[in-house]
Each structure stands twice: as structure tokens, then as C-alpha cells.
C-alpha angles and dihedrals in degrees: 000000000000124000111250110175153324102054109179136177115217137178124244116250105263093246091049091051091052093046091048091056092046092047093054095047103033097047099039093108090061098038098146089074088083089083093049091052095048093047089048091052090048092051090050090052091053092047090054093050092046089056096042091049090062088077097023106039091166089075091073091063109178095326108086098147106092117210146147117230128201118198126184132199105186093183093054090036093231134141120193127195114195130185132179094218135121095307129200137268122221090262095049091047090056091045098046101034101036102040141041101226096187128125113238096032093133092050089049092054091049089057093060109110106191089247105125096215096045093044090050089057092050093047089051091054091052091062104225096148099152091065090061085080089079092061089077104016131068090196131028125193122191120191118184144163121197112232092237096051131080122253091257092062098061121125138225118204121185138171141165090216100258128104099309146046134196124227128186140165115252140170116256122170099197121067118232134048140297119197112195120193119202098206124224113248091250091052098057089121087081091063088069116103096214091049092054093045089056091052092048092051091047100046109016108031089111095056108117093218120081113256106210129200134165110274118251124234110268094214141356089270089063096056093107094045117113107251117236132201121281132188105228101186134059089251094203124120104257096222091058091061125088115266090235090061096052124083124214089248090056091050090050094049092049089053090055089051097048097038098037087229126140096208130076117261122254093234142327144205126214116192141167119206120198129176127055087005125030118205144126124223132191110184129180135198108212121227093227134038114249118245091248097049093123095048096095091185093055117110113276140155142078130311106255123216127176114203089343092307114123111240109170147339121238099019095183096183095083099065135033119254095255088065093051091125092067115107132192146087137287120199117193129192092191105056123087119256089233093056116145135193089259092053091048090058092056104036110106090209089064092060090053091049091046091053092049094045092048091052090047092054092048091047089051090052091047089053091049091049092049100042102029109027093168091055090046090053089055089049090051093050089055103037108015097109091051091051088055088068088064105083091056095045102038112041093169091062098034095120092045092050092046089056089057095051119106128204144180112244138179086264097052130088105268122296095338110127101220106124121102124208088245089055089051094049090049089059098043118132120252107272094022111131101168138067105232124210141166125207124208143159093261141000097264092052091049095046092050097041112139087224088074096061100093090043092054090048091053095038093243115155118235128193113236111217116192109145116107091242096050102092090047088050092053091051086067098042112076097164146346126212090350094307119115123221122244125196104216090209095053132083126329113341108236113183091177113192090003087080123059125224093256091058091049092049091049092051091052091050093048090052091058093045091056098043092111093051091048090055092049092049092047090053092047098046093039115164093004090082138038094215143346120223144155116265137204093194092089132073103158106018123074096220147355141189122245130197121231113253095253101032127108114264123248093244093050092049091053092051094050093046091049089053090058098254116148111233132183117257114299119280115260113244131220114250111218123191130203108231092199095058118103093226091055090047089051090048091050091056097042113119099176104091093204093054090042091056093047092050092045093051092046091053091047093050091047089055089051091052093046091059091050097254126138120244119245090219110022092167090060090051091051091047093051092045093050090048090053092048091050090054090052094048116105 
């Protein structure tokens, strides 16, 4: 492998340089993971060649036995990991080893806190495993030849882990890649064969490719014997093994391999389907949301295998978008080996598998919620807002998804979303036939909404919706477990059997008594409101605004306007007044039309503020309020 030409020194991409520094320092306490990451990369390279060779068998040449080899030179303090996979060209080495070509890199870096433990978790989610080499090595050399290039167009990449790396064209007879780590003096323990074998068994036993090392002497009498090669891992795809054979630790390590995550998964499900369709799935729910969770266009999906042959990463056709956080593999015996993403979109078998896998994920989450509520709460904190996309995207499983949703309510502890709809129904008042909710811009606005006053008085629980997605969610949830949903700030409030006949009669009488005030307010507020009427929603506030039954909610309008959509002029709201409030009584008796208008506009603006809306003319509100205060001053 002699250098032949074109040696060049280049600078790391700035993000790569920053991540390199963070990788070395944040993950130092778990430094043995470097071997897991390099073996994982080598296995991926072999998977890619195995798939490519289906249509280009000439790429295999005379080396059809795929393997990963680990060689140690304890005197030189080097460890080399070699694979006979797809390999890299000069250009791809520069691209993959010198840059971080991932969308959202800048956002990822902004999320770093400076806390070593938290940053280590984030770095693990980002999937930059190659850089873990520099945790234990002060120099890393990568030599590689792409399977479709001649020996004279191989590449050597090397770096000491600072701002630069060298790249040159070399001659390399064997296809694939060798990564050689020149260990730091203090990391010489990793030049020990037994130490590396232990790491391989711990982290890479599940890898389906043989990991080969020189055999160790069995006894002192064998010291002069020529060492042979030995496979040190099980070398069988984990998902093909029986569940009874696989330990939890093995499942967890396989997750880290397939998801490029450094943390253990929240839970998993391993299942074999036989019959009309024949496939195996191993799906994982991560413990933490990835940094790019909200980039809906980012790659997502399961690793697809056909008859144990790797086909593609991120096969998104097997799960709906709201489950995009799920990781794992699916191995089918029915699909063609030359399947493509286009074929997957048209194959009717895929829809059947997608339906079954979706149900399996939801069943797994139901089991987690039932058996480990604390763990499910952690899941919800990470992925709850994504799950709220489900009812709109997956009509067939709408009820099942709704059962997994969690909310804050007037009965929960603050803003924590830990109440299920089943919990709510179990606490419903006798005679209550609706699930009541209020939606607002934030939790404090929802929790202090004047629309809750009559519910607090009667001890009726109300769901407090305050996530941006919530009003959109509720537009796709008509009912749950036979109970319809009712927005307490929309339309006429009908408490049904929760009000007695005497209360209803009294409300009707009050409405007639205030008919003159309602007309005066309607004339004063004019086109600002759709209607003025007496309310029985309020006990402490003088007035509130109500949305018409079929109009778009305030929160939804804000979201659509923020996204740049052009909407017609805002819907007029209904202005409701509390006949028992002293300010309304004062207004009713006011004969000075100027003061009447000022008081009416103050009450209207207060109602706007209470719902979290901005005033069209805040200066006018301040002027009227100051004028009123001056009149009250002694």
C-alpha cells in the first residue's frame, strides 16, 4: 500500500471540528464504545456491498466471505479494524470523514448544555460513531478502496484529531476499509487481545458478520504455537434467534447498533409472523427524542432486510409518520431482493405489514403505560406531541391512539401532562356525558381561563390544552369511549343533567331581565362581535368571549397565520356577560352614554386579554382604564 499521488491537507468542517472535540471529552468515561462504533460501521459497509452485489456480482471479485478483522500490535500500540465491504473513494472519504452532512447540525449544537452527561446523550443521538476513535487514539489512519474502483484509486485518510486531516491516493489490492488507531500512551489497555475480545462479546456479539481475531494460546505450553484465526462473536443476526435465547443486554446492544444511539431503549418488541405473510420484526422505542424529531422530511423508518440480506436504511413505508421515532429492523421472506422504495409504495403486502407493525407499536406502548406508568410518562414527555399527530394520520387506530394520549387537567398537578382520557372518564360526575376541554396559547392562560369558572364551582374536571398542536388534534377527535368532546369556550354551554331545572329556569329569567343591556352592548360593540348574550359560564369574571360552534379556534388561526397561510378576516366572537357581577350591574344602570361606552370597551378588551389574544388598540384600552381609575380616585 504505497502512496502514489495527490496528497492533500484539508480542514475539518467547523461543525465536525466542534463535534470531534465534544466527542473526545463528553464520552471519555465510556471510551470502550469506540470499538462498538467501528464494528457497527464495518458491518454496515458489508451490508451495503451484499445488497449492491445482487445486481453487480462482479464487485465481490474472489472474496465472497464477508468478515470483520481486528488486528493488534501491542508494541506499536495500534489496533486495526478491517472489513471487506463496499469501501470508499477519495471523494466519499472526504465527505464522510471530514464533514457532518446532516440537516439540523446547527440546531443540534445549540442544544448542547455543557453538562457532560447530558451532552454525551445528545452526541450519541447524533450518530457520529467514527469520531469516537479519537477518545483512545492520538492518530487515526483510514485506508479504503471502493468495490467499484481499481486498486490504484484507493485512498488513505489520516488525522491527529485537531483542525486538519490528510488525504492521499494509494494502491490497495483488497476492497473495503481498514481503520488503524494509534493508541494514546494511557490507552495501551486496548492493545490487549483479551480486553478487545471482552468488548466484542459485550457490544458486537449480535453482529451478523464474523468478527475475527488471532486466537490466544490455550496454556503456557502453547506459547510457541502459531496463532490461528478465531471468530469471537456469535455472528448470527439477532432478530433471527429465538426470544428465549436473547438477553435484555443483547437486545439493548443491538438497539444501539441499529439506531446509532448511545442510550438504552425505553422498550422493544420482537415478533415472528408466519402465514399469508412471512416476516420478522424487532422494533424499539427510544428513551430520548432525536434532535431532528420535528424535521418531518428527515430520514426515518426501519432497516429492511429480505431473507437476511440488507436492502435499505430508513424504509419509511412500514410505519406512519407519527411513529417516526421508532427504530428497528424488519426481515421479510416474501419481498423480492431487488425491491426499491418505489416498489414498496405499490406492493399490497407492504400495507398489510404496515398495519400490523403499527398495531404492534401501539400495543407495546399500551403495555408500557399499563405496566410501567413512570416509564410511559418519560416516553410521553419525549414523544407526546408527535403522538398527537396520530388521530389525523391514522383513522383506523384513532381510538387506540387517543387512549395513549396524556393531558394536564384541572385535577392534575400543574402543567404535567399525565392524565389519560380513561382516567378522566373514570372521574366524571354523575350525569356528565361529555369530555370538557379548553384550549389556550399556554398553560397559565388555559388554567386561568374564565370559561372554567362554572366548572370549578361544580367540581367538574376540564382538560387543559396548551400545546400548539392541541386544537388541530381536537379537530380530529370527535369522541372517545362513546363520550363526545366539548370545547368550553365554543358555542352554547350545555351542561345537561349537571344543571337542575331550577338553575335553567333562573338563567332564562335573567336573560329576559338583561335584554335592554344586551341591546345597548350590541349597539356599542357593533361589528367587533357576532352577538351579545348573558352567560352562566362565569362566577368571578364580568365577561368572556366565545367562539361560534363551527368557527376556527383562536389557537388554530394563530398557527396557520404563523405558517404564512392567508386566511379570511378573523371570526367574530360572541360576547357573554355575567349578570351577577357588580361591574355588569353597574353597566346596566349607567345612564351616561360616554361612560357606558368606555366601560363596555374595557370589559371587551379584558375578555380579549383573558383568552390570550392581543388587543387591536392597546393604547385605547390603557387610556380608558386610566380615565376610569382617575374618576374613582378620591
